[in-house]
GUGU-930740 format. One record per atom (N, C-alpha, C): residue number from 0; residue in one letter; atom name; x, y, z. Coordinates in nm, 3 decimals, padded with zeros to 5 digits, m for minus. Each point is the difference from the previous one (the first is absolute). Layout:
N
<domi num="NUM" residuo="a" atomo="CA" xx="X" yy="Y" zz="Z"/>
...
% end
This chain:
47
<domi num="0" residuo="m" atomo="N" xx="07.764" yy="09.852" zz="09.272"/>
<domi num="0" residuo="m" atomo="CA" xx="00.131" yy="00.048" zz="m00.036"/>
<domi num="0" residuo="m" atomo="C" xx="00.041" yy="m00.076" zz="m00.127"/>
<domi num="1" residuo="e" atomo="N" xx="00.031" yy="00.074" zz="m00.106"/>
<domi num="1" residuo="e" atomo="CA" xx="00.040" yy="m00.063" zz="m00.126"/>
<domi num="1" residuo="e" atomo="C" xx="00.132" yy="m00.075" zz="00.012"/>
<domi num="2" residuo="n" atomo="N" xx="00.093" yy="00.055" zz="00.076"/>
<domi num="2" residuo="n" atomo="CA" xx="00.132" yy="m00.060" zz="00.015"/>
<domi num="2" residuo="n" atomo="C" xx="00.029" yy="m00.015" zz="00.149"/>
<domi num="3" residuo="p" atomo="N" xx="00.028" yy="m00.120" zz="00.049"/>
<domi num="3" residuo="p" atomo="CA" xx="00.025" yy="m00.019" zz="00.143"/>
<domi num="3" residuo="p" atomo="C" xx="00.139" yy="00.044" zz="00.046"/>
<domi num="4" residuo="t" atomo="N" xx="00.082" yy="00.052" zz="m00.091"/>
<domi num="4" residuo="t" atomo="CA" xx="00.134" yy="00.046" zz="00.037"/>
<domi num="4" residuo="t" atomo="C" xx="m00.010" yy="00.134" zz="00.071"/>
<domi num="5" residuo="m" atomo="N" xx="00.065" yy="00.012" zz="00.117"/>
<domi num="5" residuo="m" atomo="CA" xx="m00.002" yy="00.125" zz="00.076"/>
<domi num="5" residuo="m" atomo="C" xx="00.139" yy="00.057" zz="00.014"/>
<domi num="6" residuo="l" atomo="N" xx="00.010" yy="00.131" zz="m00.009"/>
<domi num="6" residuo="l" atomo="CA" xx="00.125" yy="00.071" zz="00.025"/>
<domi num="6" residuo="l" atomo="C" xx="00.014" yy="00.011" zz="00.152"/>
<domi num="7" residuo="a" atomo="N" xx="00.106" yy="m00.057" zz="00.055"/>
<domi num="7" residuo="a" atomo="CA" xx="00.024" yy="00.007" zz="00.144"/>
<domi num="7" residuo="a" atomo="C" xx="00.047" yy="00.139" zz="00.040"/>
<domi num="8" residuo="s" atomo="N" xx="m00.024" yy="00.039" zz="00.123"/>
<domi num="8" residuo="s" atomo="CA" xx="00.047" yy="00.130" zz="00.045"/>
<domi num="8" residuo="s" atomo="C" xx="00.152" yy="00.001" zz="00.001"/>
<domi num="9" residuo="g" atomo="N" xx="00.057" yy="00.111" zz="m00.035"/>
<domi num="9" residuo="g" atomo="CA" xx="00.146" yy="00.011" zz="m00.008"/>
<domi num="9" residuo="g" atomo="C" xx="00.040" yy="00.112" zz="m00.093"/>
<domi num="10" residuo="i" atomo="N" xx="00.110" yy="m00.016" zz="m00.067"/>
<domi num="10" residuo="i" atomo="CA" xx="00.056" yy="00.106" zz="m00.084"/>
<domi num="10" residuo="i" atomo="C" xx="m00.097" yy="00.042" zz="m00.111"/>
<domi num="11" residuo="l" atomo="N" xx="m00.059" yy="m00.096" zz="m00.071"/>
<domi num="11" residuo="l" atomo="CA" xx="m00.090" yy="00.036" zz="m00.110"/>
<domi num="11" residuo="l" atomo="C" xx="m00.131" yy="00.059" zz="00.049"/>
<domi num="12" residuo="g" atomo="N" xx="m00.031" yy="m00.014" zz="00.127"/>
<domi num="12" residuo="g" atomo="CA" xx="m00.123" yy="00.056" zz="00.054"/>
<domi num="12" residuo="g" atomo="C" xx="00.022" yy="00.129" zz="00.077"/>
<domi num="13" residuo="s" atomo="N" xx="00.110" yy="00.069" zz="m00.029"/>
<domi num="13" residuo="s" atomo="CA" xx="00.035" yy="00.119" zz="00.079"/>
<domi num="13" residuo="s" atomo="C" xx="m00.068" yy="00.127" zz="m00.048"/>
<domi num="14" residuo="s" atomo="N" xx="m00.061" yy="00.000" zz="m00.118"/>
<domi num="14" residuo="s" atomo="CA" xx="m00.070" yy="00.120" zz="m00.047"/>
<domi num="14" residuo="s" atomo="C" xx="m00.124" yy="m00.042" zz="m00.077"/>
<domi num="15" residuo="g" atomo="N" xx="m00.098" yy="00.088" zz="00.001"/>
<domi num="15" residuo="g" atomo="CA" xx="m00.124" yy="m00.029" zz="m00.072"/>
<domi num="15" residuo="g" atomo="C" xx="00.021" yy="m00.020" zz="m00.148"/>
<domi num="16" residuo="s" atomo="N" xx="00.088" yy="00.079" zz="m00.059"/>
<domi num="16" residuo="s" atomo="CA" xx="00.025" yy="m00.013" zz="m00.143"/>
<domi num="16" residuo="s" atomo="C" xx="00.065" yy="m00.134" zz="m00.034"/>
<domi num="17" residuo="m" atomo="N" xx="00.087" yy="m00.049" zz="00.086"/>
<domi num="17" residuo="m" atomo="CA" xx="00.064" yy="m00.129" zz="m00.027"/>
<domi num="17" residuo="m" atomo="C" xx="m00.100" yy="m00.114" zz="00.017"/>
<domi num="18" residuo="i" atomo="N" xx="m00.085" yy="00.008" zz="00.102"/>
<domi num="18" residuo="i" atomo="CA" xx="m00.103" yy="m00.104" zz="00.017"/>
<domi num="18" residuo="i" atomo="C" xx="m00.091" yy="m00.003" zz="m00.122"/>
<domi num="19" residuo="r" atomo="N" xx="m00.043" yy="00.117" zz="m00.045"/>
<domi num="19" residuo="r" atomo="CA" xx="m00.087" yy="00.007" zz="m00.118"/>
<domi num="19" residuo="r" atomo="C" xx="00.069" yy="m00.061" zz="m00.121"/>
<domi num="20" residuo="r" atomo="N" xx="00.126" yy="00.031" zz="m00.020"/>
<domi num="20" residuo="r" atomo="CA" xx="00.074" yy="m00.052" zz="m00.115"/>
<domi num="20" residuo="r" atomo="C" xx="00.011" yy="m00.153" zz="00.005"/>
<domi num="21" residuo="v" atomo="N" xx="00.031" yy="m00.054" zz="00.116"/>
<domi num="21" residuo="v" atomo="CA" xx="00.013" yy="m00.146" zz="00.013"/>
<domi num="21" residuo="v" atomo="C" xx="m00.134" yy="m00.068" zz="m00.025"/>
<domi num="22" residuo="v" atomo="N" xx="m00.108" yy="00.057" zz="00.050"/>
<domi num="22" residuo="v" atomo="CA" xx="m00.132" yy="m00.060" zz="m00.019"/>
<domi num="22" residuo="v" atomo="C" xx="m00.044" yy="00.012" zz="m00.145"/>
<domi num="23" residuo="e" atomo="N" xx="00.013" yy="00.120" zz="m00.060"/>
<domi num="23" residuo="e" atomo="CA" xx="m00.046" yy="00.021" zz="m00.136"/>
<domi num="23" residuo="e" atomo="C" xx="00.090" yy="m00.065" zz="m00.105"/>
<domi num="24" residuo="e" atomo="N" xx="00.130" yy="00.018" zz="00.012"/>
<domi num="24" residuo="e" atomo="CA" xx="00.092" yy="m00.052" zz="m00.101"/>
<domi num="24" residuo="e" atomo="C" xx="00.046" yy="m00.142" zz="00.030"/>
<domi num="25" residuo="g" atomo="N" xx="00.014" yy="m00.033" zz="00.127"/>
<domi num="25" residuo="g" atomo="CA" xx="00.051" yy="m00.131" zz="00.038"/>
<domi num="25" residuo="g" atomo="C" xx="m00.109" yy="m00.105" zz="00.017"/>
<domi num="26" residuo="g" atomo="N" xx="m00.124" yy="00.045" zz="00.011"/>
<domi num="26" residuo="g" atomo="CA" xx="m00.111" yy="m00.093" zz="00.010"/>
<domi num="26" residuo="g" atomo="C" xx="m00.027" yy="m00.057" zz="00.138"/>
<domi num="27" residuo="a" atomo="N" xx="00.058" yy="00.058" zz="00.104"/>
<domi num="27" residuo="a" atomo="CA" xx="m00.026" yy="m00.050" zz="00.136"/>
<domi num="27" residuo="a" atomo="C" xx="m00.148" yy="00.018" zz="00.031"/>
<domi num="28" residuo="g" atomo="N" xx="m00.058" yy="m00.097" zz="00.070"/>
<domi num="28" residuo="g" atomo="CA" xx="m00.141" yy="00.007" zz="00.035"/>
<domi num="28" residuo="g" atomo="C" xx="m00.027" yy="00.088" zz="00.122"/>
<domi num="29" residuo="a" atomo="N" xx="00.101" yy="00.021" zz="00.083"/>
<domi num="29" residuo="a" atomo="CA" xx="m00.015" yy="00.080" zz="00.121"/>
<domi num="29" residuo="a" atomo="C" xx="00.137" yy="00.048" zz="00.046"/>
<domi num="30" residuo="a" atomo="N" xx="m00.002" yy="00.099" zz="00.087"/>
<domi num="30" residuo="a" atomo="CA" xx="00.124" yy="00.051" zz="00.057"/>
<domi num="30" residuo="a" atomo="C" xx="m00.015" yy="00.008" zz="00.152"/>
<domi num="31" residuo="v" atomo="N" xx="00.092" yy="m00.060" zz="00.073"/>
<domi num="31" residuo="v" atomo="CA" xx="00.001" yy="00.004" zz="00.146"/>
<domi num="31" residuo="v" atomo="C" xx="00.089" yy="00.118" zz="00.039"/>
<domi num="32" residuo="t" atomo="N" xx="m00.052" yy="00.091" zz="00.078"/>
<domi num="32" residuo="t" atomo="CA" xx="00.076" yy="00.119" zz="00.036"/>
<domi num="32" residuo="t" atomo="C" xx="00.040" yy="m00.003" zz="00.147"/>
<domi num="33" residuo="k" atomo="N" xx="00.095" yy="00.086" zz="00.033"/>
<domi num="33" residuo="k" atomo="CA" xx="00.034" yy="00.024" zz="00.140"/>
<domi num="33" residuo="k" atomo="C" xx="m00.097" yy="00.108" zz="00.048"/>
<domi num="34" residuo="s" atomo="N" xx="00.025" yy="00.060" zz="00.112"/>
<domi num="34" residuo="s" atomo="CA" xx="m00.086" yy="00.107" zz="00.050"/>
<domi num="34" residuo="s" atomo="C" xx="m00.004" yy="00.115" zz="m00.099"/>
<domi num="35" residuo="l" atomo="N" xx="m00.118" yy="00.060" zz="m00.015"/>
<domi num="35" residuo="l" atomo="CA" xx="m00.019" yy="00.112" zz="m00.090"/>
<domi num="35" residuo="l" atomo="C" xx="m00.031" yy="00.126" zz="00.079"/>
<domi num="36" residuo="t" atomo="N" xx="00.055" yy="00.113" zz="m00.043"/>
<domi num="36" residuo="t" atomo="CA" xx="m00.030" yy="00.129" zz="00.062"/>
<domi num="36" residuo="t" atomo="C" xx="m00.027" yy="00.101" zz="m00.110"/>
<domi num="37" residuo="i" atomo="N" xx="m00.075" yy="00.102" zz="00.032"/>
<domi num="37" residuo="i" atomo="CA" xx="m00.027" yy="00.106" zz="m00.098"/>
<domi num="37" residuo="i" atomo="C" xx="00.125" yy="00.082" zz="m00.023"/>
<domi num="38" residuo="a" atomo="N" xx="00.069" yy="00.036" zz="00.107"/>
<domi num="38" residuo="a" atomo="CA" xx="00.122" yy="00.081" zz="m00.010"/>
<domi num="38" residuo="a" atomo="C" xx="00.122" yy="m00.091" zz="m00.002"/>
<domi num="39" residuo="p" atomo="N" xx="00.103" yy="00.035" zz="m00.077"/>
<domi num="39" residuo="p" atomo="CA" xx="00.123" yy="m00.081" zz="m00.002"/>
<domi num="39" residuo="p" atomo="C" xx="00.063" yy="m00.006" zz="00.139"/>
<domi num="40" residuo="r" atomo="N" xx="00.060" yy="m00.114" zz="00.031"/>
<domi num="40" residuo="r" atomo="CA" xx="00.071" yy="m00.017" zz="00.127"/>
<domi num="40" residuo="r" atomo="C" xx="00.136" yy="m00.059" zz="m00.030"/>
<domi num="41" residuo="e" atomo="N" xx="00.098" yy="00.039" zz="00.078"/>
<domi num="41" residuo="e" atomo="CA" xx="00.134" yy="m00.054" zz="m00.017"/>
<domi num="41" residuo="e" atomo="C" xx="00.002" yy="m00.142" zz="00.055"/>
<domi num="42" residuo="g" atomo="N" xx="00.055" yy="m00.092" zz="m00.078"/>
<domi num="42" residuo="g" atomo="CA" xx="00.006" yy="m00.140" zz="00.042"/>
<domi num="42" residuo="g" atomo="C" xx="00.129" yy="m00.030" zz="00.074"/>
<domi num="43" residuo="y" atomo="N" xx="00.020" yy="m00.127" zz="00.025"/>
<domi num="43" residuo="y" atomo="CA" xx="00.122" yy="m00.044" zz="00.068"/>
<domi num="43" residuo="y" atomo="C" xx="00.116" yy="m00.005" zz="m00.098"/>
<domi num="44" residuo="s" atomo="N" xx="00.119" yy="00.024" zz="00.049"/>
<domi num="44" residuo="s" atomo="CA" xx="00.118" yy="m00.009" zz="m00.087"/>
<domi num="44" residuo="s" atomo="C" xx="00.031" yy="m00.147" zz="m00.026"/>
<domi num="45" residuo="t" atomo="N" xx="00.064" yy="m00.026" zz="m00.113"/>
<domi num="45" residuo="t" atomo="CA" xx="00.034" yy="m00.138" zz="m00.033"/>
<domi num="45" residuo="t" atomo="C" xx="00.114" yy="m00.049" zz="00.089"/>
<domi num="46" residuo="p" atomo="N" xx="00.005" yy="m00.130" zz="00.025"/>
<domi num="46" residuo="p" atomo="CA" xx="00.104" yy="m00.053" zz="00.089"/>
<domi num="46" residuo="p" atomo="C" xx="00.139" yy="00.012" zz="m00.060"/>
% end
């Protein structure tokens, strides 16, 4: 891994395009994701 900095799962990891942007433009070495599904699923509402 060129850069040991990892994007933690959360708001910035909510879409594939955002993960790609953070890794390519931000230089993160890896991205930790939450569960992944092929089809979109409705998440939990915010508190």
